[in-house]
C-alpha positions in Angstrom: 3.3 -8.6 -5.6 5.7 -5.6 -6.1 6.6 -4.1 -2.7 9.2 -1.3 -3.0 12.5 -1.4 -1.2 11.6 1.9 0.4 8.5 0.5 2.0 10.3 -2.6 3.2 12.9 -0.4 4.9 10.2 1.7 6.6 8.4 -1.4 7.9 11.5 -3.2 9.2 13.8 -0.2 9.8 14.9 0.9 13.3 12.6 3.1 15.4 13.5 6.7 16.3 15.0 6.5 19.8 16.2 9.2 22.0 19.3 7.9 23.7 22.4 9.4 25.3 24.5 6.3 24.7 25.4 3.9 21.9 23.3 1.2 23.5 19.8 1.1 22.1 17.0 -1.5 22.2 16.1 -3.2 18.9 12.4 -2.6 19.4 10.6 0.5 20.6 10.2 0.5 24.4 6.6 0.5 25.6 6.0 3.8 27.4 3.4 2.4 29.7 2.5 5.7 31.3 -0.7 7.8 31.4 1.1 11.1 31.7 4.4 12.9 31.3 5.8 15.3 33.9 7.9 18.4 33.3 10.6 19.9 35.5 9.4 23.5 34.9 5.9 24.9 34.9 6.5 27.1 31.9 7.6 24.0 29.9 4.4 22.2 30.9 2.4 25.2 29.8 4.1 25.2 26.5 3.4 21.5 26.1 -0.2 21.9 26.9 -0.5 24.6 24.2 0.8 22.1 21.7 -0.6 18.7 22.5 -0.7 17.9 18.8 3.1 17.4 18.8 4.1 17.1 22.5 3.5 14.3 25.0 1.5 15.5 27.9 -1.2 12.9 28.5 -1.3 9.5 26.7 -4.8 10.3 25.4 -3.0 12.8 23.1 0.7 11.8 22.4 3.0 9.0 23.6 6.4 8.1 22.1 5.4 4.4 21.5 2.5 5.7 19.4 4.5 8.4 17.7 7.0 5.8 16.4 4.2 3.9 14.6 2.5 7.1 13.4 5.8 8.2 11.7 6.1 4.8 9.9 2.5 4.8 8.7 2.7 8.3 7.5 5.9 7.5 5.6 4.3 4.3 4.1 1.3 6.2 2.9 3.4 9.2 1.7 1.3 11.4 3.9 2.4 14.3 6.1 1.0 13.0 9.4 -0.7 10.1 11.1 -2.8 9.6 14.2 -3.5 6.2 15.9 -6.9 5.4 17.4 -8.3 2.6 19.6 -10.1 1.1 16.6 -10.7 1.5 12.9 -14.2 2.9 13.6 -12.6 5.3 16.1 -10.4 6.6 13.3 -13.3 6.8 10.7 -15.6 8.4 13.2 -13.0 11.1 14.2 -12.2 11.8 10.6 -15.7 12.2 9.4 -17.1 14.1 12.4 -14.0 16.2 12.6 -14.5 17.5 9.1 -18.3 18.0 8.6 -20.6 20.5 10.2 -24.4 20.8 10.5 -26.0 21.1 7.1 -23.1 19.4 5.3 -23.7 16.4 2.9 -21.5 13.3 2.5 -21.4 10.9 -0.4 -20.4 7.3 0.1 -19.2 5.5 -3.0 -18.8 1.8 -3.6 -19.6 -0.9 -1.0 -18.5 0.7 2.3 -17.9 -0.9 5.7 -21.5 -1.0 7.1 -20.7 0.6 10.5 -19.5 3.6 8.6 -23.0 3.9 7.0 -24.5 3.4 10.5 -22.4 6.3 11.7 -23.8 8.5 8.9 -27.3 7.5 9.9 -26.6 8.7 13.4 -25.1 12.0 12.1 -28.6 12.8 10.6 -29.6 13.6 14.2 -27.1 16.5 14.0 -28.2 17.8 10.6 -25.7 16.0 8.4 -27.1 14.3 5.4 -25.7 11.6 3.1 -26.1 9.7 -0.2 -24.9 6.1 -0.5 -24.0 4.9 -4.0 -23.3 1.2 -3.5 -22.7 0.5 -7.2 -19.6 2.7 -7.4 -21.0 4.3 -10.5 -19.0 7.6 -11.0 -21.7 9.1 -13.3 -24.1 8.7 -10.4 -21.5 10.4 -8.2 -21.4 13.4 -10.5 -25.2 13.7 -10.3 -25.3 13.2 -6.5 -23.1 16.3 -5.7 -24.9 19.1 -4.0 -23.7 22.7 -3.1 -23.5 21.5 0.5 -21.5 18.3 -0.2 -18.4 18.5 2.0 -16.9 14.9 1.8 -16.8 11.9 -0.6 -15.9 8.8 1.3 -15.2 5.5 -0.5 -13.5 2.1 -0.5 -11.5 0.6 -3.4 -11.4 -2.4 -3.4 -14.9 -2.5 -1.8 -16.1 -4.4 1.2 -17.2 -8.0 0.5 -17.0 -7.9 -3.3 -13.7 -6.1 -3.6 -14.8 -4.1 -6.7 -12.2 -1.4 -7.6 -13.2 2.1 -8.9 -11.2 4.8 -10.5 -9.6 6.6 -7.6 -8.0 9.3 -9.7 -11.4 10.1 -11.3 -13.1 10.3 -7.9 -10.5 12.8 -6.8 -10.8 14.8 -10.0 -14.6 15.0 -9.6 -14.3 16.0 -5.9 -11.6 18.6 -6.4 -13.5 20.2 -9.3 -16.2 21.0 -6.7 -13.9 21.8 -3.8 -14.9 18.6 -1.9 -12.6 16.6 0.4 -12.0 12.9 -0.3 -11.5 10.1 2.2 -10.8 6.4 1.6 -10.8 3.3 3.8 -7.6 1.7 2.6 -7.7 -1.3 5.0 -8.0 -3.8 2.2 -4.8 -2.7 0.4 -2.6 -1.6 3.3 0.0 1.1 2.4 2.1 -1.6 0.7 -0.4 -2.4 -2.1 -2.0 1.0 -2.7 -1.1 4.6 -1.9 -4.2 6.8 -2.3 -2.5 10.0 -1.2 -0.2 9.8 -4.2 -3.4 9.8 -6.3 -4.7 12.9 -4.7 -6.9 11.5 -1.9 -7.0 13.9 1.1 -7.6 11.4 4.0 -6.7 7.7 4.3 -8.1 5.6 7.1 -7.1 2.1 8.3 -8.4 -0.6 10.6 -5.0 -1.7 11.8 -6.8 -4.6 13.4 -6.6 -6.4 10.1 -3.5 -7.0 8.0 -1.2 -4.5 9.6 -1.8 -5.9 13.1 -1.9 -9.3 11.5 -2.1 -11.5 14.6 -5.7 -11.1 15.7 -4.6 -9.8 19.1 -5.1 -6.1 18.9 -7.7 -3.6 17.8 -6.5 -0.3 16.4 -7.1 2.3 13.7 -5.3 5.2 12.0 -5.8 8.2 9.7 -3.1 9.7 7.5 -3.5 13.1 5.9 -2.1 16.6 5.8 -1.0 18.4 9.0 -3.7 21.0 8.6 -6.5 18.5 8.4 -5.1 16.2 11.1 -4.8 19.1 13.5 -8.5 19.9 12.9 -9.4 16.3 13.6 -7.1 16.1 16.5 -8.6 19.0 18.4 -12.2 18.8 17.3 -12.7 15.0 17.8 -9.7 12.9 18.7 -8.9 14.5 22.1 -12.6 14.9 23.0 -14.0 11.5 21.9 -11.3 9.7 23.7 -10.7 6.9 21.2 -7.0 6.8 22.2 -4.9 3.7 21.6 -2.8 2.4 24.5 1.0 2.0 24.4 0.9 -1.8 24.5 -1.5 -1.9 21.5 0.6 0.6 19.6 3.6 -1.6 20.2 1.7 -4.6 18.8 0.9 -2.7 15.7 4.6 -1.9 15.2 5.4 -5.6 15.6 2.8 -6.4 12.9 4.4 -3.9 10.5 7.7 -5.8 10.6 6.2 -8.9 9.1 3.4 -7.3 6.9 5.2 -7.8 3.6 5.9 -11.5 4.0 2.5 -12.3 5.4 0.8 -10.5 2.5 2.9 -12.4 -0.1 1.9 -15.8 1.3 -1.8 -14.8 1.7 -1.9 -13.4 -1.8 -0.5 -16.6 -3.3 -2.9 -18.8 -1.3 -5.9 -16.7 -2.2 -5.1 -16.8 -5.9 -4.7 -20.6 -5.7 -8.1 -20.8 -4.0 -9.6 -18.5 -6.6 -8.4 -20.8 -9.4 -10.0 -23.7 -7.6 -13.3 -21.9 -7.0 -13.4 -20.5 -10.6 -13.9 -24.0 -12.0 -16.0 -25.5 -9.3 -19.5 -26.6 -10.5 -21.2 -25.4 -7.3 -19.8 -21.9 -7.5 -21.7 -19.2 -9.5 -19.1 -16.4 -9.3 -15.9 -15.4 -7.5 -15.1 -11.8 -6.3 -11.5 -10.7 -6.3 -9.7 -7.9 -8.0 -7.7 -10.3 -10.2 -11.0 -11.5 -11.7 -12.5 -8.0 -12.1 -13.2 -7.3 -15.7 -13.8 -3.6 -15.4 -10.7 -2.6 -13.3 -9.7 1.0 -13.5 -6.6 1.8 -15.6 -3.4 0.4 -14.1 -1.3 3.3 -15.1 -3.3 5.8 -13.0 -4.7 3.4 -10.4 -1.8 1.1 -9.6 -2.3 -1.9 -7.2 1.0 -3.5 -6.2 -0.6 -6.9 -5.4 -3.5 -8.6 -3.6 -4.2 -9.8 -0.1 -5.9 -12.9 1.2 -9.6 -11.9 0.8 -11.8 -13.6 -1.7 -15.6 -14.0 -2.0 -17.8 -16.3 -4.0 -21.5 -17.1 -4.5 -23.1 -20.5 -4.5 -25.2 -21.6 -7.4 -27.9 -22.5 -4.9 -27.9 -19.3 -2.8 -30.5 -20.3 -0.3 -29.8 -19.5 3.4 -29.9 -23.2 4.3 -27.4 -24.1 1.6 -25.0 -21.3 2.8 -25.4 -22.5 6.4 -24.7 -26.2 5.5 -21.5 -25.1 3.6 -20.2 -22.9 6.4 -21.0 -25.5 9.1 -19.2 -28.2 7.2 -15.9 -26.2 7.2 -13.3 -27.7 9.6 -10.2 -25.6 9.0 -11.7 -22.3 8.2 -13.1 -20.8 11.4 -16.4 -18.9 11.4 -16.0 -15.3 12.6 -16.0 -11.7 11.8 -13.0 -9.6 10.8 -10.1 -10.6 8.6 -6.4 -10.2 7.9 -5.0 -12.3 10.7 -2.8 -15.4 10.6 -5.9 -17.7 10.8 -8.4 -18.4 8.0 -12.0 -17.3 8.4 -15.3 -17.6 6.6 -18.5 -15.6 6.9 -21.7 -14.7 5.0 -24.1 -11.8 5.3 -26.9 -14.2 4.4 -29.8 -14.4 6.8 -33.1 -16.3 6.6 -35.1 -13.2 5.4 -32.7 -10.4 4.3 -32.9 -10.7 0.5 -34.2 -7.1 0.2 -31.5 -5.7 2.5 -28.7 -7.4 0.5 -30.2 -6.1 -2.7 -30.3 -2.6 -1.3 -26.6 -3.0 -0.5 -25.9 -4.2 -4.0 -24.8 -7.6 -2.7 -25.7 -11.0 -4.2 -27.5 -13.8 -2.5 -25.4 -16.8 -1.4 -22.2 -14.7 -0.9 -19.5 -16.2 1.2 -16.3 -14.3 2.1 -13.0 -16.1 2.9 -10.1 -14.5 4.7 -7.1 -16.7 3.8 -4.6 -17.0 6.6 -1.1 -18.4 6.7 -2.0 -22.1 6.5 -1.0 -24.2 3.4 -3.2 -23.4 0.4 -3.8 -27.1 -0.3 -5.1 -27.6 3.3 -7.6 -24.8 2.8 -8.6 -26.1 -0.7 -9.2 -29.6 0.7 -11.4 -28.1 3.5 -13.5 -26.2 0.9 -13.8 -29.2 -1.3 -15.2 -31.4 1.5 -17.6 -28.6 2.5 -19.0 -28.4 -1.0 -20.0 -32.0 -0.6 -22.7 -30.8 1.9 -24.5 -28.5 -0.6 
């Protein structure tokens, strides 16, 4: 893992405080207030006219949130950032803030399923979409319509972590005057910086690695000021998916240890991958380190990996997947990922083979989120669970 000194300084550097003395707190104070008062009415009027930049009501701006937003924007090399109460709050605001009735969206690679569910709901308002689960960029070229407004994608992808050529996606989109957006939750800003590759909007579920402690739900988008202002006034203020000051403070706490957590989780996941690769009951593993058709490193750099890895069982039946998962004693069964704890989950259900095939996902797929426990402890847990299948 190659994390730049600049990024380490941003994550762990001092917050921007306003103080009249030389005495300053080490961490950002929690501005636990719903509103901000002004001594003069004309000043309040000026603030209300510029809620994008000025604290008036915590649904819009709050200094605790602003501190985190400045750090995330700097890490992503973007102009501006806005925090949200969840990752889906961020994604929903970004997409609905940019499209209009009659517009068309293309989703590329395996995308977080609630994002597709959002697109299905947008059909009620005259917004159409095409979902290219394979990540095939030739299909992307063919799917573009005159009314295509946005290309939204993930790389690495959900569940299988397949990478696609981000620079080529951007080139295709910009050739047609189409905006691009990426869910960069997998990589975090430390491992991948899509804005430097030309992507217009970056979204994060901060609940995952950036929060890191499984005790806060939050999201963010990073983009240019012009786009963020449009999203801010069209959707953010009106949808009300505002993060609270305490949750923003927890996200800033998570940023301080993000680099060291990622390094351990990367090392443990790679060790587990080596174990799984040679296991007689494993058909295939899914992880960017084992992806044969990765995009060119010189134009699509990835500074390292995280703790996510998936694999398929040679016997992919639902009962077999269930026996394996139920036999785990150290890995917990649960949704989400990126926290200190290790988790396991599968999308397998008794009768959803056709649904998985439509999502371009294999039968018998199990996803592991490797936490901060010792790798050998986790490998031993997997080994004993294999004895039950």
